[in-house]
GULOGU-697136 format. One record per atom (N, C-alpha, C, O): chain; x, y, z; atom name; residue in one letter. Coordinates in nm, 2 decimals, padded with zeros to 4 digits. Each point is the difference from the previous one (the first is absolute). Layout:
GULOGU-697136
<A, <X, Y, Z>, CA, A>
...
END
This chain:
GULOGU-697136
<A, <-04.12, 06.36, 04.66>, N, A>
<A, <00.13, 00.01, -00.05>, CA, A>
<A, <00.10, 00.00, 00.12>, C, A>
<A, <-00.01, 00.09, 00.08>, O, A>
<A, <00.09, -00.18, -00.08>, N, C>
<A, <00.10, -00.02, 00.11>, CA, C>
<A, <00.14, 00.05, -00.05>, C, C>
<A, <00.05, -00.06, -00.10>, O, C>
<A, <00.00, 00.16, 00.17>, N, V>
<A, <00.13, 00.05, -00.05>, CA, V>
<A, <00.12, -00.06, 00.08>, C, V>
<A, <00.12, 00.02, -00.04>, O, V>
<A, <-00.15, -00.10, 00.15>, N, W>
<A, <00.11, -00.06, 00.08>, CA, W>
<A, <00.07, -00.10, -00.09>, C, W>
<A, <-00.06, -00.09, -00.06>, O, W>
<A, <00.19, 00.09, 00.06>, N, G>
<A, <00.08, -00.09, -00.08>, CA, G>
<A, <00.02, 00.05, -00.14>, C, G>
<A, <00.08, -00.06, -00.08>, O, G>
<A, <-00.15, 00.16, 00.04>, N, K>
<A, <00.01, 00.06, -00.13>, CA, K>
<A, <00.06, 00.14, 00.01>, C, K>
<A, <00.12, 00.02, -00.01>, O, K>
<A, <-00.20, 00.08, 00.04>, N, A>
<A, <00.05, 00.14, 00.01>, CA, A>
<A, <00.06, 00.02, 00.14>, C, A>
<A, <00.09, 00.08, 00.01>, O, A>
<A, <-00.14, -00.15, 00.09>, N, L>
<A, <00.05, 00.01, 00.14>, CA, L>
<A, <00.07, -00.13, 00.04>, C, L>
<A, <-00.05, -00.11, -00.03>, O, L>
<A, <00.17, 00.13, 00.08>, N, S>
<A, <00.07, -00.12, 00.04>, CA, S>
<A, <-00.06, -00.06, 00.13>, C, S>
<A, <-00.06, 00.07, 00.08>, O, S>
<A, <00.07, -00.20, -00.07>, N, C>
<A, <-00.06, -00.07, 00.11>, CA, C>
<A, <00.11, -00.08, 00.07>, C, C>
<A, <00.07, -00.08, -00.07>, O, C>
<A, <-00.05, 00.09, 00.20>, N, P>
<A, <00.10, -00.08, 00.07>, CA, P>
<A, <-00.02, -00.15, -00.02>, C, P>
<A, <-00.12, -00.04, 00.00>, O, P>
<A, <00.22, -00.03, -00.02>, N, P>
<A, <-00.01, -00.15, -00.03>, CA, P>
<A, <-00.09, -00.07, 00.10>, C, P>
<A, <-00.07, -00.09, -00.04>, O, P>
<A, <00.08, 00.12, 00.17>, N, E>
<A, <-00.08, -00.07, 00.10>, CA, E>
<A, <-00.14, 00.03, 00.00>, C, E>
<A, <-00.09, -00.06, 00.06>, O, E>
<A, <00.05, 00.17, -00.13>, N, K>
<A, <-00.14, 00.04, -00.02>, CA, K>
<A, <-00.05, -00.01, -00.14>, C, K>
<A, <-00.11, 00.05, -00.03>, O, K>
<A, <00.18, -00.13, -00.05>, N, S>
<A, <-00.04, -00.02, -00.14>, CA, S>
<A, <-00.13, -00.08, -00.01>, C, S>
<A, <-00.03, -00.08, 00.09>, O, S>
<A, <-00.05, 00.10, -00.19>, N, F>
<A, <-00.13, -00.07, -00.02>, CA, F>
<A, <-00.03, 00.01, -00.15>, C, F>
<A, <00.05, 00.08, -00.07>, O, F>
<A, <-00.14, -00.18, 00.03>, N, P>
<A, <-00.04, 00.01, -00.14>, CA, P>
<A, <-00.10, 00.11, -00.02>, C, P>
<A, <-00.10, 00.00, 00.08>, O, P>
<A, <00.11, 00.08, -00.18>, N, A>
<A, <-00.09, 00.11, -00.03>, CA, A>
<A, <-00.11, -00.05, -00.08>, C, A>
<A, <-00.01, 00.03, -00.12>, O, A>
<A, <-00.08, -00.11, 00.18>, N, I>
<A, <-00.12, -00.06, -00.07>, CA, I>
<A, <-00.12, 00.03, 00.08>, C, I>
<A, <00.00, 00.04, 00.11>, O, I>
<A, <-00.12, -00.05, -00.18>, N, P>
<A, <-00.13, 00.03, 00.07>, CA, P>
<A, <-00.03, -00.07, 00.13>, C, P>
<A, <-00.08, 00.04, 00.08>, O, P>
<A, <00.14, -00.16, -00.06>, N, S>
<A, <-00.03, -00.07, 00.12>, CA, S>
<A, <00.09, 00.04, 00.12>, C, S>
<A, <00.01, -00.07, 00.10>, O, S>
<A, <00.06, 00.18, -00.11>, N, T>
<A, <00.09, 00.05, 00.10>, CA, T>
<A, <-00.04, 00.14, 00.04>, C, T>
<A, <-00.03, 00.09, -00.08>, O, T>
<A, <00.02, -00.07, 00.22>, N, A>
<A, <-00.03, 00.14, 00.05>, CA, A>
<A, <00.11, 00.04, 00.09>, C, A>
<A, <00.06, -00.08, 00.07>, O, A>
<A, <-00.03, 00.21, -00.08>, N, V>
<A, <00.11, 00.06, 00.07>, CA, V>
<A, <-00.05, 00.11, 00.10>, C, V>
<A, <-00.07, 00.09, -00.05>, O, V>
<A, <00.11, -00.10, 00.17>, N, A>
<A, <-00.04, 00.10, 00.10>, CA, A>
<A, <00.12, 00.09, 00.02>, C, A>
<A, <00.11, -00.04, 00.04>, O, A>
<A, <-00.13, 00.17, -00.06>, N, L>
<A, <00.11, 00.10, 00.02>, CA, L>
<A, <-00.02, 00.08, 00.13>, C, L>
<A, <-00.11, 00.02, 00.04>, O, L>
<A, <00.22, 00.01, 00.02>, N, R>
<A, <00.00, 00.09, 00.12>, CA, R>
<A, <00.10, 00.11, -00.02>, C, R>
<A, <00.12, -00.03, -00.01>, O, R>
<A, <-00.16, 00.15, -00.01>, N, Q>
<A, <00.09, 00.11, -00.03>, CA, Q>
<A, <00.09, -00.03, -00.12>, C, Q>
<A, <00.12, 00.04, 00.01>, O, Q>
<A, <-00.18, -00.10, -00.11>, N, G>
<A, <00.08, -00.02, -00.12>, CA, G>
<A, <00.08, -00.13, 00.00>, C, G>
<A, <00.07, -00.03, -00.10>, O, G>
<A, <-00.06, -00.04, 00.21>, N, S>
<A, <00.08, -00.12, 00.01>, CA, S>
<A, <-00.09, -00.12, 00.00>, C, S>
<A, <-00.11, 00.01, 00.05>, O, S>
<A, <00.15, -00.12, -00.10>, N, I>
<A, <-00.08, -00.13, 00.00>, CA, I>
<A, <-00.01, -00.05, 00.14>, C, I>
<A, <00.10, -00.04, 00.06>, O, I>
<A, <-00.22, 00.04, 00.00>, N, A>
<A, <-00.02, -00.05, 00.14>, CA, A>
<A, <-00.04, -00.14, 00.00>, C, A>
<A, <00.03, -00.08, 00.09>, O, A>
<A, <-00.11, 00.03, -00.20>, N, A>
<A, <-00.04, -00.13, 00.00>, CA, A>
<A, <-00.04, -00.04, -00.15>, C, A>
<A, <-00.03, 00.09, -00.08>, O, A>
<A, <00.03, -00.22, 00.06>, N, I>
<A, <-00.04, -00.05, -00.14>, CA, I>
<A, <-00.09, -00.11, 00.02>, C, I>
<A, <00.02, -00.09, 00.08>, O, I>
<A, <-00.13, 00.09, -00.15>, N, L>
<A, <-00.10, -00.11, 00.01>, CA, L>
<A, <00.00, -00.06, -00.14>, C, L>
<A, <-00.03, 00.06, -00.10>, O, L>
<A, <00.08, -00.19, 00.10>, N, E>
<A, <00.02, -00.07, -00.13>, CA, E>
<A, <-00.09, -00.12, -00.02>, C, E>
<A, <-00.07, -00.04, 00.09>, O, E>
<A, <00.07, 00.00, -00.22>, N, K>
<A, <-00.07, -00.13, -00.04>, CA, K>
<A, <-00.15, 00.01, 00.04>, C, K>
<A, <-00.05, -00.09, 00.07>, O, K>
<A, <-00.01, 00.20, -00.11>, N, K>
<A, <-00.15, 00.02, 00.02>, CA, K>
<A, <-00.02, -00.01, 00.15>, C, K>
<A, <-00.11, -00.05, 00.05>, O, K>
<A, <00.19, 00.11, 00.03>, N, A>
<A, <-00.01, 00.02, 00.15>, CA, A>
<A, <00.04, -00.12, 00.08>, C, A>
<A, <-00.02, 00.00, 00.12>, O, A>
<A, <00.08, -00.10, -00.18>, N, K>
<A, <00.04, -00.12, 00.08>, CA, K>
<A, <00.12, 00.03, 00.08>, C, K>
<A, <00.02, -00.06, 00.11>, O, K>
<A, <00.07, 00.15, -00.15>, N, V>
<A, <00.13, 00.03, 00.07>, CA, V>
<A, <00.00, 00.14, 00.04>, C, V>
<A, <-00.01, 00.09, -00.08>, O, V>
<A, <00.03, -00.06, 00.21>, N, L>
<A, <00.02, 00.14, 00.05>, CA, L>
<A, <00.14, 00.01, 00.05>, C, L>
<A, <00.04, -00.07, 00.10>, O, L>
<A, <00.04, 00.15, -00.16>, N, R>
<A, <00.14, 00.03, 00.05>, CA, R>
<A, <00.00, 00.14, 00.06>, C, R>
<A, <-00.04, 00.10, -00.07>, O, R>
<A, <00.08, -00.08, 00.19>, N, V>
<A, <00.00, 00.13, 00.07>, CA, V>
<A, <00.14, 00.04, 00.02>, C, V>
<A, <00.08, -00.08, 00.06>, O, V>
<A, <-00.04, 00.20, -00.09>, N, F>
<A, <00.14, 00.05, 00.01>, CA, F>
<A, <00.01, 00.10, 00.12>, C, F>
<A, <00.10, 00.02, 00.05>, O, F>
<A, <-00.21, 00.04, -00.02>, N, E>
<A, <-00.01, 00.10, 00.11>, CA, E>
<A, <-00.10, -00.05, 00.11>, C, E>
<A, <-00.12, 00.03, -00.01>, O, E>
<A, <00.17, -00.10, 00.10>, N, E>
<A, <-00.08, -00.06, 00.11>, CA, E>
<A, <-00.08, 00.10, 00.08>, C, E>
<A, <-00.11, -00.03, 00.04>, O, E>
<A, <00.16, 00.15, -00.03>, N, T>
<A, <-00.07, 00.10, 00.08>, CA, T>
<A, <-00.14, 00.04, -00.07>, C, T>
<A, <-00.08, 00.06, 00.07>, O, T>
<A, <00.07, -00.08, -00.20>, N, C>
<A, <-00.13, 00.04, -00.06>, CA, C>
<A, <-00.08, -00.13, -00.04>, C, C>
<A, <-00.09, 00.01, -00.09>, O, C>
<A, <00.12, -00.12, 00.14>, N, L>
<A, <-00.07, -00.13, -00.03>, CA, L>
<A, <-00.15, 00.02, 00.01>, C, L>
<A, <-00.07, -00.04, -00.10>, O, L>
<A, <00.02, 00.09, 00.21>, N, R>
<A, <-00.14, 00.01, 00.02>, CA, R>
<A, <-00.06, 00.09, -00.11>, C, R>
<A, <-00.11, -00.03, -00.06>, O, R>
<A, <00.17, 00.15, 00.04>, N, D>
<A, <-00.05, 00.09, -00.10>, CA, D>
<A, <-00.01, -00.06, -00.14>, C, D>
<A, <-00.09, 00.02, -00.07>, O, D>
<A, <00.20, -00.09, 00.04>, N, V>
<A, <00.00, -00.06, -00.14>, CA, V>
<A, <-00.11, -00.10, -00.01>, C, V>
<A, <-00.07, 00.00, -00.11>, O, V>
<A, <00.04, -00.09, 00.20>, N, I>
<A, <-00.10, -00.10, -00.01>, CA, I>
<A, <-00.14, 00.07, 00.00>, C, I>
<A, <-00.09, -00.04, -00.08>, O, I>
<A, <00.07, 00.14, 00.16>, N, V>
<A, <-00.13, 00.07, 00.01>, CA, V>
<A, <-00.03, 00.07, -00.14>, C, V>
<A, <-00.11, -00.01, -00.05>, O, V>
<A, <00.21, 00.07, -00.01>, N, E>
<A, <-00.01, 00.07, -00.12>, CA, E>
<A, <-00.02, -00.10, -00.12>, C, E>
<A, <-00.08, 00.03, -00.09>, O, E>
<A, <00.15, -00.14, 00.09>, N, L>
<A, <-00.02, -00.10, -00.10>, CA, L>
<A, <-00.14, -00.06, 00.01>, C, L>
<A, <-00.07, -00.02, -00.11>, O, L>
<A, <00.02, 00.00, 00.23>, N, A>
<A, <-00.14, -00.05, 00.01>, CA, A>
<A, <-00.10, 00.10, -00.05>, C, A>
<A, <-00.10, -00.03, -00.07>, O, A>
<A, <00.12, 00.16, 00.10>, N, A>
<A, <-00.09, 00.11, -00.05>, CA, A>
<A, <00.00, 00.01, -00.15>, C, A>
<A, <-00.10, 00.02, -00.06>, O, A>
<A, <00.22, -00.04, 00.00>, N, A>
<A, <00.01, 00.01, -00.14>, CA, A>
<A, <-00.07, -00.12, -00.07>, C, A>
<A, <-00.06, 00.01, -00.10>, O, A>
<A, <00.07, -00.13, 00.16>, N, F>
<A, <-00.07, -00.11, -00.05>, CA, F>
<A, <-00.15, 00.01, 00.01>, C, F>
<A, <-00.07, -00.03, -00.09>, O, F>
<A, <00.02, 00.08, 00.21>, N, R>
<A, <-00.14, 00.02, 00.01>, CA, R>
<A, <-00.05, 00.11, -00.09>, C, R>
<A, <-00.12, -00.01, -00.05>, O, R>
<A, <00.20, 00.11, 00.02>, N, G>
<A, <-00.04, 00.10, -00.10>, CA, G>
<A, <00.02, -00.03, -00.14>, C, G>
<A, <-00.02, 00.08, -00.09>, O, G>
<A, <00.06, -00.21, 00.06>, N, R>
<A, <00.02, -00.05, -00.13>, CA, R>
<A, <00.11, 00.07, -00.08>, C, R>
<A, <00.00, 00.01, -00.12>, O, R>
<A, <00.10, 00.05, 00.20>, N, R>
<A, <00.11, 00.06, -00.06>, CA, R>
<A, <00.12, -00.09, -00.01>, C, R>
<A, <00.10, 00.03, -00.06>, O, R>
<A, <-00.11, -00.15, 00.12>, N, L>
<A, <00.10, -00.10, 00.01>, CA, L>
<A, <-00.06, -00.13, -00.03>, C, L>
<A, <-00.09, -00.04, 00.07>, O, L>
<A, <00.14, -00.03, -00.17>, N, F>
<A, <-00.05, -00.14, -00.04>, CA, F>
<A, <-00.15, 00.01, -00.02>, C, F>
<A, <-00.07, -00.08, 00.06>, O, F>
<A, <00.03, 00.17, -00.15>, N, A>
<A, <-00.15, 00.02, -00.01>, CA, A>
<A, <-00.07, -00.12, -00.05>, C, A>
<A, <-00.12, -00.01, 00.02>, O, A>
<A, <00.18, -00.08, -00.09>, N, G>
<A, <-00.07, -00.12, -00.05>, CA, G>
<A, <-00.02, -00.11, 00.11>, C, G>
<A, <-00.06, -00.10, -00.03>, O, G>
<A, <00.12, 00.11, 00.14>, N, Q>
<A, <-00.01, -00.10, 00.11>, CA, Q>
<A, <-00.11, 00.04, 00.10>, C, Q>
<A, <-00.02, 00.11, 00.03>, O, Q>
<A, <-00.04, -00.22, 00.02>, N, K>
<A, <-00.10, 00.02, 00.10>, CA, K>
<A, <00.05, -00.03, 00.14>, C, K>
<A, <-00.06, 00.03, 00.10>, O, K>
<A, <00.18, -00.09, -00.09>, N, R>
<A, <00.07, -00.02, 00.12>, CA, R>
<A, <00.15, 00.02, -00.02>, C, R>
<A, <00.05, -00.03, -00.11>, O, R>
<A, <00.02, 00.07, 00.22>, N, M>
<A, <00.14, 00.01, 00.00>, CA, M>
<A, <00.05, -00.09, 00.11>, C, M>
<A, <-00.03, 00.02, 00.11>, O, M>
<A, <00.12, -00.12, -00.15>, N, V>
<A, <00.05, -00.09, 00.10>, CA, V>
<A, <00.15, 00.02, 00.00>, C, V>
<A, <00.07, -00.02, -00.10>, O, V>
<A, <-00.01, 00.05, 00.22>, N, V>
<A, <00.14, 00.02, 00.02>, CA, V>
<A, <00.05, -00.12, 00.08>, C, V>
<A, <-00.04, -00.03, 00.11>, O, V>
<A, <00.13, -00.05, -00.18>, N, S>
<A, <00.06, -00.12, 00.06>, CA, S>
<A, <00.13, 00.02, 00.06>, C, S>
<A, <00.04, -00.07, 00.10>, O, S>
<A, <00.04, 00.16, -00.15>, N, Q>
<A, <00.14, 00.02, 00.05>, CA, Q>
<A, <00.00, 00.14, 00.05>, C, Q>
<A, <-00.02, 00.10, -00.08>, O, Q>
<A, <00.06, -00.08, 00.20>, N, Y>
<A, <00.00, 00.14, 00.06>, CA, Y>
<A, <00.09, 00.00, 00.13>, C, Y>
<A, <00.04, -00.11, 00.04>, O, Y>
<A, <-00.01, 00.23, 00.01>, N, P>
<A, <00.09, 00.00, 00.12>, CA, P>
<A, <-00.08, -00.05, 00.12>, C, P>
<A, <-00.12, 00.02, 00.01>, O, P>
<A, <00.19, -00.09, 00.08>, N, K>
<A, <-00.07, -00.06, 00.11>, CA, K>
<A, <-00.07, 00.11, 00.09>, C, K>
<A, <-00.10, -00.03, 00.06>, O, K>
<A, <00.15, 00.15, -00.06>, N, A>
<A, <-00.06, 00.11, 00.08>, CA, A>
<A, <-00.12, 00.06, -00.06>, C, A>
<A, <-00.06, 00.09, 00.06>, O, A>
<A, <00.01, -00.14, -00.17>, N, A>
<A, <-00.11, 00.06, -00.08>, CA, A>
<A, <-00.14, -00.04, 00.05>, C, A>
<A, <-00.10, 00.06, -00.04>, O, A>
<A, <00.09, -00.17, 00.12>, N, G>
<A, <-00.13, -00.05, 00.04>, CA, G>
<A, <-00.10, 00.10, 00.05>, C, G>
<A, <-00.11, 00.01, -00.04>, O, G>
<A, <00.15, 00.07, 00.14>, N, D>
<A, <-00.09, 00.10, 00.06>, CA, D>
<A, <-00.04, 00.10, -00.10>, C, D>
<A, <-00.12, 00.05, -00.01>, O, D>
<A, <00.21, 00.00, -00.08>, N, A>
<A, <-00.03, 00.10, -00.10>, CA, A>
<A, <-00.10, -00.06, -00.10>, C, A>
<A, <-00.09, 00.07, -00.05>, O, A>
<A, <00.10, -00.20, 00.01>, N, F>
<A, <-00.09, -00.06, -00.09>, CA, F>
<A, <-00.14, 00.00, 00.06>, C, F>
<A, <-00.10, 00.04, -00.06>, O, F>
<A, <00.09, -00.08, 00.18>, N, R>
<A, <-00.13, -00.01, 00.07>, CA, R>
<A, <-00.06, 00.14, 00.01>, C, R>
<A, <-00.12, 00.02, -00.02>, O, R>
<A, <00.20, 00.08, 00.06>, N, E>
<A, <-00.05, 00.14, 00.01>, CA, E>
<A, <-00.05, 00.05, -00.14>, C, E>
<A, <-00.10, 00.08, 00.00>, O, E>
<A, <00.16, -00.12, -00.11>, N, A>
<A, <-00.04, 00.04, -00.13>, CA, A>
<A, <-00.12, -00.08, -00.05>, C, A>
<A, <-00.05, 00.03, -00.11>, O, A>
<A, <00.00, -00.13, 00.18>, N, G>
<A, <-00.12, -00.07, -00.04>, CA, G>
<A, <00.03, -00.14, -00.06>, C, G>
<A, <-00.09, -00.06, -00.05>, O, G>
<A, <00.21, 00.02, 00.05>, N, F>
<A, <00.04, -00.13, -00.06>, CA, F>
<A, <-00.05, -00.11, 00.10>, C, F>
<A, <-00.01, 00.02, 00.12>, O, F>
<A, <-00.02, -00.14, -00.18>, N, I>
<A, <-00.05, -00.11, 00.08>, CA, I>
<A, <00.11, -00.11, -00.01>, C, I>
<A, <00.06, -00.02, -00.11>, O, I>
<A, <-00.03, -00.04, 00.22>, N, R>
<A, <00.11, -00.11, 00.00>, CA, R>
<A, <-00.06, -00.12, -00.05>, C, R>
<A, <-00.11, -00.05, 00.04>, O, R>
<A, <00.17, -00.01, -00.15>, N, E>
<A, <-00.04, -00.13, -00.06>, CA, E>
<A, <00.12, -00.09, 00.00>, C, E>
<A, <00.09, 00.02, -00.09>, O, E>
<A, <-00.09, -00.12, 00.17>, N, M>
<A, <00.12, -00.08, 00.02>, CA, M>
<A, <00.12, 00.08, 00.03>, C, M>
<A, <00.00, 00.07, 00.10>, O, M>
<A, <00.10, -00.06, -00.19>, N, Q>
<A, <00.12, 00.08, 00.03>, CA, Q>
<A, <00.00, 00.13, -00.08>, C, Q>
<A, <00.09, 00.08, 00.01>, O, Q>
<A, <-00.20, -00.06, -00.09>, N, D>
<A, <-00.01, 00.12, -00.08>, CA, D>
<A, <-00.09, 00.11, 00.06>, C, D>
<A, <-00.07, -00.03, 00.10>, O, D>
<A, <00.07, 00.15, -00.15>, N, Y>
<A, <-00.09, 00.10, 00.03>, CA, Y>
<A, <-00.08, 00.04, -00.12>, C, Y>
<A, <00.06, 00.03, -00.11>, O, Y>
<A, <-00.19, -00.03, 00.12>, N, A>
<A, <-00.09, 00.03, -00.12>, CA, A>
<A, <-00.09, 00.12, 00.03>, C, A>
<A, <-00.04, 00.02, 00.11>, O, A>
<A, <00.02, 00.06, -00.22>, N, L>
<A, <-00.08, 00.11, 00.00>, CA, L>
<A, <-00.11, -00.01, -00.11>, C, L>
<A, <00.04, -00.02, -00.12>, O, L>
<A, <-00.16, 00.02, 00.15>, N, Y>
<A, <-00.11, -00.02, -00.09>, CA, Y>
<A, <-00.07, 00.14, -00.03>, C, Y>
<A, <-00.01, 00.08, 00.09>, O, Y>
<A, <-00.04, -00.07, -00.21>, N, L>
<A, <-00.08, 00.12, -00.03>, CA, L>
<A, <-00.14, -00.02, 00.05>, C, L>
<A, <-00.09, 00.09, -00.02>, O, L>
END
């Protein structure tokens, strides 16, 4: 159950569709990052926690708490500074994307 955009207001620049293919990372109650379109797009709003967001998203995916029906997560659109964090979290570089396999 996602309350953003319903019971809680969401800033326009951080808006997202409240559907099962979207994951939201919070930091101290504020939206730090959004993973959309079954993990294809990663939007980060707090650059200082980029590494932590990616590591936690990877852990949630491995623990089947995020996109439980998928055997791999492929991120195609992401901040340029995310490469090291993806590798640290266990993602593999595939062409221009980063993939994480179960």
